Legacy VTK file of the C-alpha trace (Angstrom):
# vtk DataFile Version 3.0
C-alpha trace
ASCII
DATASET POLYDATA
POINTS 210 float
26.407 -0.606 0.845
28.903 -2.623 -1.205
28.207 -5.844 -3.151
24.922 -6.330 -1.301
22.731 -8.888 -3.045
19.875 -11.003 -1.731
16.418 -12.281 -2.719
13.220 -12.100 -0.724
10.410 -14.483 -1.702
6.751 -13.360 -1.459
5.507 -13.824 2.113
9.018 -14.397 3.454
10.085 -12.789 6.732
13.625 -11.409 6.745
15.401 -10.091 9.826
18.188 -7.552 9.302
20.802 -7.157 12.012
24.054 -5.277 12.296
25.850 -2.656 14.347
25.053 1.048 14.040
26.279 2.232 10.659
26.188 -1.242 9.076
23.735 -0.086 6.387
20.361 -1.248 7.762
18.594 2.103 7.395
20.275 2.728 4.023
18.598 -0.444 2.765
15.162 0.882 3.764
15.849 4.335 2.277
16.764 2.706 -1.049
13.720 0.416 -1.068
11.354 3.363 -0.623
13.419 5.534 -2.992
14.240 8.304 -0.562
17.337 8.132 -2.738
18.340 5.857 -5.603
21.097 3.280 -5.980
24.180 4.534 -7.859
24.908 1.064 -9.222
23.014 -2.225 -9.310
19.238 -2.306 -9.045
16.307 -3.224 -6.846
13.515 -5.271 -8.395
9.982 -5.905 -7.174
8.272 -8.709 -9.123
10.949 -8.269 -11.790
10.419 -4.513 -12.258
13.190 -2.029 -11.498
11.718 0.253 -8.805
13.117 3.314 -10.638
10.643 2.557 -13.441
7.671 2.636 -11.066
5.704 5.746 -10.113
6.802 6.800 -6.644
3.187 6.741 -5.459
2.681 3.159 -6.710
5.955 1.973 -5.202
5.315 3.418 -1.754
1.721 2.128 -1.746
3.208 -1.401 -1.615
4.855 -0.732 1.752
3.901 0.042 5.316
6.711 1.360 7.436
6.625 0.956 11.222
9.363 3.002 12.846
10.813 2.960 16.340
9.853 6.624 16.763
6.127 6.735 15.988
4.898 9.953 14.408
1.403 10.897 15.513
-0.462 14.028 14.413
-2.827 16.296 16.335
-6.274 14.951 15.483
-8.521 12.044 16.409
-7.343 8.489 16.970
-9.271 7.462 13.835
-7.580 10.129 11.681
-4.178 8.989 12.966
-4.882 5.431 11.816
-6.545 6.392 8.520
-4.013 9.119 7.606
-6.368 10.863 5.206
-7.264 7.747 3.218
-11.070 7.919 3.103
-11.242 4.444 1.528
-10.437 3.084 5.017
-13.817 2.929 6.775
-14.452 3.403 10.516
-15.129 -0.353 10.705
-11.768 -1.100 9.075
-10.035 1.257 11.525
-11.670 -0.480 14.470
-11.000 -4.033 13.251
-7.322 -3.155 12.608
-7.070 -1.746 16.149
-8.736 -4.855 17.613
-6.412 -7.176 15.673
-3.276 -5.546 17.099
-4.554 -5.148 20.702
-4.906 -1.346 20.465
-8.711 -1.347 20.875
-8.653 -1.837 24.650
-6.706 1.336 25.447
-8.488 3.346 22.698
-11.902 2.383 24.106
-10.723 3.575 27.546
-9.897 7.082 26.224
-12.510 9.788 27.064
-13.926 9.888 23.511
-12.676 6.513 22.262
-11.813 6.646 18.559
-12.950 10.291 18.382
-10.503 11.254 21.161
-8.201 14.043 19.990
-4.496 13.392 20.403
-2.031 16.190 21.019
0.955 16.793 18.750
3.121 13.620 18.645
0.594 11.820 20.889
2.032 13.363 24.054
-0.652 11.809 26.299
0.044 8.216 25.196
2.693 5.800 26.472
5.457 4.504 24.179
3.707 1.126 23.948
0.324 2.673 23.105
1.896 4.745 20.308
3.549 1.608 18.966
0.239 -0.303 18.921
-1.423 2.641 17.117
1.293 2.542 14.461
0.618 -1.219 14.015
-3.113 -0.507 13.595
-2.228 2.125 10.985
-0.003 -0.325 9.090
-2.660 -3.062 9.169
-5.449 -0.699 8.044
-3.439 0.128 4.894
-3.041 -3.623 4.201
0.402 -3.434 2.513
2.039 -6.223 0.511
5.399 -5.478 2.130
5.927 -4.574 5.761
9.056 -2.832 7.041
9.650 -2.856 10.784
12.434 -0.747 12.243
13.096 -2.085 15.758
9.394 -1.971 16.508
9.661 -3.367 20.048
11.604 -0.551 21.670
11.658 0.469 25.341
8.361 -0.841 26.717
7.389 -2.819 29.830
7.190 -6.612 29.660
3.385 -6.820 29.496
3.225 -4.325 26.614
6.099 -6.090 24.859
4.071 -9.340 24.901
1.082 -7.486 23.380
3.384 -5.981 20.760
4.881 -9.400 19.921
1.391 -10.860 19.434
0.373 -7.836 17.348
3.457 -8.292 15.173
2.442 -11.873 14.362
-0.967 -10.586 13.215
0.699 -7.834 11.188
3.208 -10.150 9.479
0.741 -12.921 8.585
0.681 -13.444 4.812
2.959 -10.476 4.137
6.530 -10.076 2.975
8.346 -8.592 5.972
11.713 -6.911 6.446
12.471 -6.365 10.118
15.448 -4.341 11.294
16.477 -5.335 14.793
19.119 -4.218 17.232
18.277 -7.124 19.527
18.432 -10.699 18.259
15.492 -11.788 20.444
13.073 -9.809 18.267
13.885 -11.736 15.073
14.655 -15.289 16.194
11.624 -16.757 14.424
12.232 -15.037 11.068
12.628 -17.209 7.946
16.077 -15.727 7.268
18.427 -13.360 9.046
20.675 -11.031 7.097
23.798 -9.894 8.978
25.156 -6.579 7.707
28.623 -5.358 8.669
30.260 -2.204 7.341
27.988 -2.115 4.282
28.386 -5.764 3.311
26.294 -8.901 3.828
28.476 -11.024 6.104
26.065 -13.875 6.848
22.638 -15.059 5.745
20.639 -17.916 7.216
18.136 -18.989 9.855
18.787 -18.271 13.524
19.902 -21.882 14.062
22.196 -21.857 11.013
23.878 -18.664 12.150
24.372 -20.071 15.661
25.933 -23.210 14.157
28.377 -20.997 12.217
29.163 -19.240 15.496
LINES 1 211
210 0 1 2 3 4 5 6 7 8 9 10 11 12 13 14 15 16 17 18 19 20 21 22 23 24 25 26 27 28 29 30 31 32 33 34 35 36 37 38 39 40 41 42 43 44 45 46 47 48 49 50 51 52 53 54 55 56 57 58 59 60 61 62 63 64 65 66 67 68 69 70 71 72 73 74 75 76 77 78 79 80 81 82 83 84 85 86 87 88 89 90 91 92 93 94 95 96 97 98 99 100 101 102 103 104 105 106 107 108 109 110 111 112 113 114 115 116 117 118 119 120 121 122 123 124 125 126 127 128 129 130 131 132 133 134 135 136 137 138 139 140 141 142 143 144 145 146 147 148 149 150 151 152 153 154 155 156 157 158 159 160 161 162 163 164 165 166 167 168 169 170 171 172 173 174 175 176 177 178 179 180 181 182 183 184 185 186 187 188 189 190 191 192 193 194 195 196 197 198 199 200 201 202 203 204 205 206 207 208 209
């Protein structure tokens, strides 16, 4: 990334687009401090993230990736991820909110159903909805979506779109997209190209600039 500078207001939804290698994933890695910036700084509420405890910083975010990682264990444990403060009721209401409850309830043991390593028995869309339920259950201030509507059928994609609206409500969201259709209704779209911000604006503004 070179000379990249932008502001995100609380509750704002930002779409990030750009070709492979443009710097989209780098941005996410820096935000979560998988590595640190070598110059410049990243501030959250005016505090340099390098001055925050890693645990406190990462607790602000929920990350929903294209490749969902599920563990061998129950559906509930895959949503709760070891956080006992998240009750069974909270797990269920998160699943209901993002349209995951219907397929979970249809599993042989419902929420107690044991998933195999990486959720081998679930479809791509079902895994995606589970990852949304997980993100919602943790109730983050900032949501990061990395192309969260990947290869799924049309019906599931509609469910996922609706679930995304629930997930983004009242939260600051950064959404990386490879397809423009997934981020048309974002507040701002950031266009990255070869490590630089080339354009920034709403979908309509960017279209007007051709």
